[in-house]
N, CA, C and O atoms as a Tinker XYZ file with bonds, in Angstrom:
   328  protein
     1  N      8.901000  -10.719000   -7.779000    73     2
     2  CA    10.107000  -10.423000   -7.012000    64     1     3
     3  C     10.255000   -8.906000   -6.987000    63     2     4     5
     4  O     10.114000   -8.308000   -8.054000    81     3
     5  N     10.523000   -8.234000   -5.890000    73     3     6
     6  CA    10.682000   -6.852000   -5.738000    64     5     7
     7  C     12.063000   -6.466000   -6.191000    63     6     8     9
     8  O     13.049000   -7.110000   -5.833000    81     7
     9  N     12.134000   -5.442000   -6.958000    73     7    10
    10  CA    13.450000   -4.894000   -7.417000    64     9    11
    11  C     13.881000   -3.843000   -6.409000    63    10    12    13
    12  O     14.880000   -3.173000   -6.670000    81    11
    13  N     13.257000   -3.655000   -5.354000    73    11    14
    14  CA    13.465000   -2.442000   -4.435000    64    13    15
    15  C     13.963000   -2.851000   -3.049000    63    14    16    17
    16  O     14.238000   -1.982000   -2.222000    81    15
    17  N     14.087000   -4.161000   -2.773000    73    15    18
    18  CA    14.548000   -4.632000   -1.559000    64    17    19
    19  C     16.115000   -4.431000   -1.426000    63    18    20    21
    20  O     16.813000   -4.352000   -2.437000    81    19
    21  N     16.622000   -4.353000   -0.203000    73    19    22
    22  CA    17.987000   -4.237000   -0.065000    64    21    23
    23  C     18.769000   -5.306000   -0.714000    63    22    24    25
    24  O     19.833000   -5.072000   -1.287000    81    23
    25  N     18.182000   -6.615000   -0.614000    73    23    26
    26  CA    18.910000   -7.716000   -1.227000    64    25    27
    27  C     18.891000   -7.568000   -2.746000    63    26    28    29
    28  O     19.895000   -7.860000   -3.396000    81    27
    29  N     17.858000   -7.153000   -3.288000    73    27    30
    30  CA    17.765000   -6.934000   -4.758000    64    29    31
    31  C     18.771000   -5.863000   -5.215000    63    30    32    33
    32  O     19.379000   -5.970000   -6.280000    81    31
    33  N     18.923000   -4.838000   -4.383000    73    31    34
    34  CA    19.876000   -3.794000   -4.749000    64    33    35
    35  C     21.343000   -4.287000   -4.735000    63    34    36    37
    36  O     22.202000   -3.833000   -5.491000    81    35
    37  N     21.555000   -5.233000   -3.833000    73    35    38
    38  CA    22.897000   -5.766000   -3.758000    64    37    39
    39  C     23.139000   -6.734000   -4.883000    63    38    40    41
    40  O     24.252000   -6.830000   -5.401000    81    39
    41  N     22.036000   -7.500000   -5.290000    73    39    42
    42  CA    22.143000   -8.496000   -6.285000    64    41    43
    43  C     22.270000   -7.856000   -7.685000    63    42    44    45
    44  O     22.950000   -8.420000   -8.543000    81    43
    45  N     21.683000   -6.785000   -7.919000    73    43    46
    46  CA    21.458000   -6.111000   -9.229000    64    45    47
    47  C     21.849000   -4.545000   -9.106000    63    46    48    49
    48  O     21.023000   -3.656000   -9.308000    81    47
    49  N     23.096000   -4.321000   -8.780000    73    47    50
    50  CA    23.534000   -2.954000   -8.496000    64    49    51
    51  C     23.481000   -2.111000   -9.812000    63    50    52    53
    52  O     23.472000   -0.884000   -9.718000    81    51
    53  N     23.447000   -2.713000  -11.021000    73    51    54
    54  CA    23.417000   -2.022000  -12.238000    64    53    55
    55  C     22.030000   -1.741000  -12.749000    63    54    56    57
    56  O     21.901000   -1.107000  -13.797000    81    55
    57  N     21.040000   -2.149000  -12.113000    73    55    58
    58  CA    19.670000   -1.774000  -12.584000    64    57    59
    59  C     19.471000   -0.269000  -12.267000    63    58    60    61
    60  O     19.827000    0.236000  -11.202000    81    59
    61  N     18.893000    0.383000  -13.247000    73    59    62
    62  CA    18.700000    1.853000  -13.174000    64    61    63
    63  C     17.580000    2.122000  -12.145000    63    62    64    65
    64  O     16.451000    1.642000  -12.245000    81    63
    65  N     17.987000    2.926000  -11.157000    73    63    66
    66  CA    16.966000    3.349000  -10.136000    64    65    67
    67  C     16.946000    4.894000  -10.049000    63    66    68    69
    68  O     17.975000    5.564000  -10.125000    81    67
    69  N     15.766000    5.393000   -9.892000    73    67    70
    70  CA    15.669000    6.797000   -9.755000    64    69    71
    71  C     14.697000    7.038000   -8.522000    63    70    72    73
    72  O     13.718000    6.316000   -8.335000    81    71
    73  N     15.024000    8.076000   -7.710000    73    71    74
    74  CA    14.215000    8.394000   -6.582000    64    73    75
    75  C     13.604000    9.798000   -6.668000    63    74    76    77
    76  O     14.256000   10.727000   -7.145000    81    75
    77  N     12.343000    9.958000   -6.203000    73    75    78
    78  CA    11.637000   11.248000   -6.190000    64    77    79
    79  C     11.147000   11.447000   -4.790000    63    78    80    81
    80  O     10.427000   10.607000   -4.251000    81    79
    81  N     11.504000   12.484000   -4.227000    73    79    82
    82  CA    11.057000   12.811000   -2.864000    64    81    83
    83  C      9.750000   13.667000   -2.960000    63    82    84    85
    84  O      9.737000   14.708000   -3.615000    81    83
    85  N      8.676000   13.214000   -2.306000    73    83    86
    86  CA     7.503000   14.011000   -2.276000    64    85    87
    87  C      7.014000   13.999000   -0.826000    63    86    88    89
    88  O      6.492000   13.014000   -0.304000    81    87
    89  N      7.235000   15.234000   -0.183000    73    87    90
    90  CA     7.078000   15.349000    1.185000    64    89    91
    91  C      7.744000   14.355000    1.942000    63    90    92    93
    92  O      8.970000   14.306000    1.842000    81    91
    93  N      7.056000   13.416000    2.810000    73    91    94
    94  CA     7.758000   12.504000    3.530000    64    93    95
    95  C      7.671000   11.041000    2.906000    63    94    96    97
    96  O      7.840000   10.029000    3.586000    81    95
    97  N      7.403000   11.033000    1.610000    73    95    98
    98  CA     7.369000    9.737000    0.954000    64    97    99
    99  C      8.356000    9.726000   -0.241000    63    98   100   101
   100  O      8.367000   10.660000   -1.043000    81    99
   101  N      9.153000    8.701000   -0.349000    73    99   102
   102  CA    10.115000    8.527000   -1.448000    64   101   103
   103  C      9.526000    7.565000   -2.471000    63   102   104   105
   104  O      9.150000    6.439000   -2.147000    81   103
   105  N      9.454000    8.043000   -3.736000    73   103   106
   106  CA     9.113000    7.183000   -4.768000    64   105   107
   107  C     10.284000    6.682000   -5.478000    63   106   108   109
   108  O     11.112000    7.492000   -5.895000    81   107
   109  N     10.447000    5.358000   -5.670000    73   107   110
   110  CA    11.591000    4.779000   -6.342000    64   109   111
   111  C     11.124000    4.084000   -7.586000    63   110   112   113
   112  O     10.191000    3.282000   -7.549000    81   111
   113  N     11.758000    4.383000   -8.673000    73   111   114
   114  CA    11.436000    3.717000   -9.894000    64   113   115
   115  C     12.614000    2.965000  -10.403000    63   114   116   117
   116  O     13.731000    3.481000  -10.454000    81   115
   117  N     12.363000    1.737000  -10.783000    73   115   118
   118  CA    13.503000    0.835000  -11.155000    64   117   119
   119  C     13.169000    0.252000  -12.566000    63   118   120   121
   120  O     12.118000   -0.351000  -12.785000    81   119
   121  N     14.107000    0.464000  -13.480000    73   119   122
   122  CA    13.971000   -0.114000  -14.902000    64   121   123
   123  C     14.909000   -1.289000  -14.903000    63   122   124   125
   124  O     16.094000   -1.149000  -15.208000    81   123
   125  N     14.384000   -2.454000  -14.561000    73   123   126
   126  CA    15.110000   -3.678000  -14.460000    64   125   127
   127  C     15.069000   -4.491000  -15.720000    63   126   128   129
   128  O     13.991000   -4.782000  -16.238000    81   127
   129  N     16.252000   -4.874000  -16.236000    73   127   130
   130  CA    16.324000   -5.584000  -17.552000    64   129   131
   131  C     15.556000   -6.915000  -17.548000    63   130   132   133
   132  O     15.089000   -7.346000  -18.603000    81   131
   133  N     15.420000   -7.548000  -16.436000    73   131   134
   134  CA    14.742000   -8.932000  -16.359000    64   133   135
   135  C     13.319000   -8.814000  -15.865000    63   134   136   137
   136  O     12.453000   -9.525000  -16.375000    81   135
   137  N     13.017000   -7.934000  -14.875000    73   135   138
   138  CA    11.713000   -7.890000  -14.246000    64   137   139
   139  C     10.832000   -6.667000  -14.755000    63   138   140   141
   140  O      9.705000   -6.556000  -14.272000    81   139
   141  N     11.216000   -5.848000  -15.588000    73   139   142
   142  CA    10.577000   -4.702000  -16.099000    64   141   143
   143  C     10.548000   -3.496000  -15.245000    63   142   144   145
   144  O     11.361000   -3.442000  -14.322000    81   143
   145  N      9.736000   -2.541000  -15.426000    73   143   146
   146  CA     9.733000   -1.312000  -14.780000    64   145   147
   147  C      8.870000   -1.440000  -13.584000    63   146   148   149
   148  O      7.709000   -1.816000  -13.745000    81   147
   149  N      9.326000   -1.159000  -12.377000    73   147   150
   150  CA     8.601000   -1.250000  -11.189000    64   149   151
   151  C      8.682000    0.137000  -10.376000    63   150   152   153
   152  O      9.461000    1.018000  -10.740000    81   151
   153  N      7.869000    0.284000   -9.298000    73   151   154
   154  CA     7.935000    1.426000   -8.502000    64   153   155
   155  C      7.730000    0.915000   -7.072000    63   154   156   157
   156  O      7.201000   -0.166000   -6.815000    81   155
   157  N      8.199000    1.795000   -6.151000    73   155   158
   158  CA     8.002000    1.465000   -4.748000    64   157   159
   159  C      7.729000    2.802000   -4.054000    63   158   160   161
   160  O      8.203000    3.864000   -4.455000    81   159
   161  N      6.917000    2.678000   -2.966000    73   159   162
   162  CA     6.702000    3.811000   -2.031000    64   161   163
   163  C      7.420000    3.489000   -0.818000    63   162   164   165
   164  O      7.250000    2.410000   -0.252000    81   163
   165  N      8.309000    4.479000   -0.344000    73   163   166
   166  CA     9.137000    4.241000    0.832000    64   165   167
   167  C      8.955000    5.379000    1.818000    63   166   168   169
   168  O      8.860000    6.545000    1.435000    81   167
   169  N      8.911000    5.033000    3.053000    73   167   170
   170  CA     8.762000    6.158000    4.146000    64   169   171
   171  C     10.028000    6.953000    4.140000    63   170   172   173
   172  O     11.060000    6.521000    4.653000    81   171
   173  N      9.939000    8.138000    3.546000    73   171   174
   174  CA    11.152000    8.952000    3.360000    64   173   175
   175  C     11.736000    9.494000    4.681000    63   174   176   177
   176  O     12.949000    9.684000    4.771000    81   175
   177  N     10.966000    9.728000    5.626000    73   175   178
   178  CA    11.470000   10.259000    6.839000    64   177   179
   179  C     11.739000    9.197000    7.952000    63   178   180   181
   180  O     11.785000    9.534000    9.136000    81   179
   181  N     11.906000    7.978000    7.567000    73   179   182
   182  CA    12.173000    6.898000    8.462000    64   181   183
   183  C     13.440000    7.091000    9.136000    63   182   184   185
   184  O     14.417000    7.444000    8.475000    81   183
   185  N     13.523000    6.901000   10.358000    73   183   186
   186  CA    14.778000    7.225000   11.171000    64   185   187
   187  C     15.763000    6.102000   11.026000    63   186   188   189
   188  O     16.950000    6.354000   10.818000    81   187
   189  N     15.313000    4.859000   11.128000    73   187   190
   190  CA    16.227000    3.778000   11.011000    64   189   191
   191  C     16.100000    3.054000    9.562000    63   190   192   193
   192  O     15.058000    3.048000    8.907000    81   191
   193  N     17.274000    2.465000    9.177000    73   191   194
   194  CA    17.322000    1.844000    7.915000    64   193   195
   195  C     16.327000    0.781000    7.667000    63   194   196   197
   196  O     15.861000    0.589000    6.544000    81   195
   197  N     15.955000   -0.003000    8.845000    73   195   198
   198  CA    15.011000   -1.088000    8.672000    64   197   199
   199  C     13.608000   -0.602000    8.268000    63   198   200   201
   200  O     12.801000   -1.332000    7.691000    81   199
   201  N     13.368000    0.678000    8.607000    73   199   202
   202  CA    12.080000    1.228000    8.192000    64   201   203
   203  C     12.049000    1.936000    6.822000    63   202   204   205
   204  O     11.071000    2.584000    6.448000    81   203
   205  N     13.117000    1.784000    6.131000    73   203   206
   206  CA    13.204000    2.403000    4.865000    64   205   207
   207  C     12.844000    1.383000    3.709000    63   206   208   209
   208  O     12.969000    1.686000    2.522000    81   207
   209  N     12.432000    0.276000    4.099000    73   207   210
   210  CA    12.064000   -0.712000    3.152000    64   209   211
   211  C     10.702000   -0.259000    2.424000    63   210   212   213
   212  O      9.991000    0.578000    2.981000    81   211
   213  N     10.375000   -0.750000    1.309000    73   211   214
   214  CA     9.194000   -0.320000    0.651000    64   213   215
   215  C      7.901000   -0.636000    1.327000    63   214   216   217
   216  O      7.717000   -1.772000    1.765000    81   215
   217  N      6.991000    0.297000    1.441000    73   215   218
   218  CA     5.637000    0.066000    2.087000    64   217   219
   219  C      4.824000   -0.567000    1.082000    63   218   220   221
   220  O      3.881000   -1.275000    1.437000    81   219
   221  N      5.115000   -0.370000   -0.265000    73   219   222
   222  CA     4.348000   -0.919000   -1.369000    64   221   223
   223  C      5.201000   -0.892000   -2.549000    63   222   224   225
   224  O      6.043000   -0.003000   -2.674000    81   223
   225  N      5.040000   -1.831000   -3.446000    73   223   226
   226  CA     5.733000   -1.905000   -4.753000    64   225   227
   227  C      4.851000   -2.600000   -5.803000    63   226   228   229
   228  O      3.967000   -3.391000   -5.473000    81   227
   229  N      5.108000   -2.295000   -7.016000    73   227   230
   230  CA     4.335000   -2.885000   -8.021000    64   229   231
   231  C      4.945000   -2.547000   -9.474000    63   230   232   233
   232  O      5.926000   -1.816000   -9.614000    81   231
   233  N      4.331000   -3.092000  -10.425000    73   231   234
   234  CA     4.796000   -2.798000  -11.813000    64   233   235
   235  C      4.132000   -1.501000  -12.327000    63   234   236   237
   236  O      2.985000   -1.182000  -12.016000    81   235
   237  N      4.940000   -0.772000  -13.141000    73   235   238
   238  CA     4.426000    0.448000  -13.841000    64   237   239
   239  C      3.392000   -0.036000  -14.873000    63   238   240   241
   240  O      3.773000   -0.935000  -15.622000    81   239
   241  N      2.274000    0.379000  -15.005000    73   239   242
   242  CA     1.333000   -0.021000  -16.000000    64   241   243
   243  C      0.915000    1.209000  -16.844000    63   242   244   245
   244  O      1.080000    2.349000  -16.409000    81   243
   245  N      0.370000    0.957000  -18.059000    73   243   246
   246  CA    -0.161000    1.957000  -18.825000    64   245   247
   247  C     -1.227000    2.726000  -18.156000    63   246   248   249
   248  O     -2.085000    2.147000  -17.491000    81   247
   249  N     -1.208000    4.063000  -18.311000    73   247   250
   250  CA    -2.194000    4.845000  -17.649000    64   249   251
   251  C     -1.836000    5.416000  -16.385000    63   250   252   253
   252  O     -2.522000    6.337000  -15.941000    81   251
   253  N     -0.776000    4.953000  -15.705000    73   251   254
   254  CA    -0.313000    5.459000  -14.419000    64   253   255
   255  C      0.111000    6.951000  -14.465000    63   254   256   257
   256  O     -0.159000    7.735000  -13.555000    81   255
   257  N      0.801000    7.293000  -15.601000    73   255   258
   258  CA     1.199000    8.711000  -15.645000    64   257   259
   259  C     -0.027000    9.620000  -15.728000    63   258   260   261
   260  O      0.042000   10.718000  -15.176000    81   259
   261  N     -1.061000    9.287000  -16.320000    73   259   262
   262  CA    -2.217000   10.045000  -16.394000    64   261   263
   263  C     -2.885000   10.205000  -14.971000    63   262   264   265
   264  O     -3.275000   11.299000  -14.562000    81   263
   265  N     -2.985000    9.064000  -14.266000    73   263   266
   266  CA    -3.424000    9.035000  -12.912000    64   265   267
   267  C     -2.681000    9.940000  -11.964000    63   266   268   269
   268  O     -3.263000   10.634000  -11.130000    81   267
   269  N     -1.284000    9.907000  -12.131000    73   267   270
   270  CA    -0.392000   10.784000  -11.297000    64   269   271
   271  C     -0.596000   12.163000  -11.721000    63   270   272   273
   272  O     -0.590000   12.999000  -10.818000    81   271
   273  N     -0.785000   12.589000  -12.977000    73   271   274
   274  CA    -1.072000   13.884000  -13.386000    64   273   275
   275  C     -2.301000   14.381000  -12.794000    63   274   276   277
   276  O     -2.315000   15.549000  -12.405000    81   275
   277  N     -3.433000   13.587000  -12.661000    73   275   278
   278  CA    -4.674000   13.970000  -12.079000    64   277   279
   279  C     -4.432000   14.253000  -10.539000    63   278   280   281
   280  O     -4.980000   15.204000   -9.982000    81   279
   281  N     -3.605000   13.401000   -9.897000    73   279   282
   282  CA    -3.372000   13.642000   -8.564000    64   281   283
   283  C     -2.535000   14.903000   -8.303000    63   282   284   285
   284  O     -2.743000   15.576000   -7.293000    81   283
   285  N     -1.605000   15.227000   -9.186000    73   283   286
   286  CA    -0.729000   16.411000   -9.113000    64   285   287
   287  C     -1.592000   17.583000   -9.316000    63   286   288   289
   288  O     -1.411000   18.602000   -8.648000    81   287
   289  N     -2.539000   17.497000  -10.220000    73   287   290
   290  CA    -3.388000   18.710000  -10.494000    64   289   291
   291  C     -4.285000   18.943000   -9.310000    63   290   292   293
   292  O     -4.537000   20.105000   -8.991000    81   291
   293  N     -4.786000   17.939000   -8.635000    73   291   294
   294  CA    -5.716000   18.179000   -7.457000    64   293   295
   295  C     -4.754000   18.755000   -6.333000    63   294   296   297
   296  O     -5.148000   19.718000   -5.676000    81   295
   297  N     -3.642000   18.261000   -6.113000    73   295   298
   298  CA    -2.756000   18.691000   -5.058000    64   297   299
   299  C     -2.397000   20.202000   -5.352000    63   298   300   301
   300  O     -2.292000   21.005000   -4.425000    81   299
   301  N     -2.219000   20.553000   -6.634000    73   299   302
   302  CA    -1.946000   21.881000   -6.951000    64   301   303
   303  C     -3.056000   22.831000   -6.612000    63   302   304   305
   304  O     -2.805000   23.961000   -6.191000    81   303
   305  N     -4.338000   22.371000   -6.795000    73   303   306
   306  CA    -5.566000   23.068000   -6.448000    64   305   307
   307  C     -5.560000   23.372000   -4.978000    63   306   308   309
   308  O     -5.841000   24.495000   -4.559000    81   307
   309  N     -5.228000   22.341000   -4.173000    73   307   310
   310  CA    -5.277000   22.437000   -2.738000    64   309   311
   311  C     -4.207000   23.298000   -2.234000    63   310   312   313
   312  O     -4.450000   24.030000   -1.275000    81   311
   313  N     -2.984000   23.288000   -2.807000    73   311   314
   314  CA    -1.922000   24.158000   -2.438000    64   313   315
   315  C     -2.227000   25.621000   -2.606000    63   314   316   317
   316  O     -1.768000   26.456000   -1.826000    81   315
   317  N     -3.011000   25.937000   -3.635000    73   315   318
   318  CA    -3.396000   27.269000   -3.859000    64   317   319
   319  C     -4.225000   27.917000   -2.699000    63   318   320   321
   320  O     -4.298000   29.134000   -2.527000    81   319
   321  N     -4.822000   27.005000   -1.948000    73   319   322
   322  CA    -5.525000   27.521000   -0.771000    64   321   323
   323  C     -4.774000   27.789000    0.421000    63   322   324   325
   324  O     -5.234000   28.463000    1.342000    81   323
   325  N     -3.513000   27.227000    0.429000    73   323   326
   326  CA    -2.608000   27.465000    1.549000    64   325   327
   327  C     -2.160000   28.944000    1.671000    63   326   328
   328  O     -1.394000   29.284000    2.573000    81   327
């Protein structure tokens, strides 16, 4: 069950949610007491509300932070060329 759908947000308003904007993608992280820690990727520049639903969601797993650091490092390298 996704903790990031509009219905879920209405059912569980007290679940801790954090959002991080990266360019035109919104990352949402939810620490849900029953379903665990999940994340969703949402089209951040979507014009209509119906398009702001998650494109992808899943559970946070061990090792993801290192994978994201590797991605951030590579993006930093590419930014230096701009």
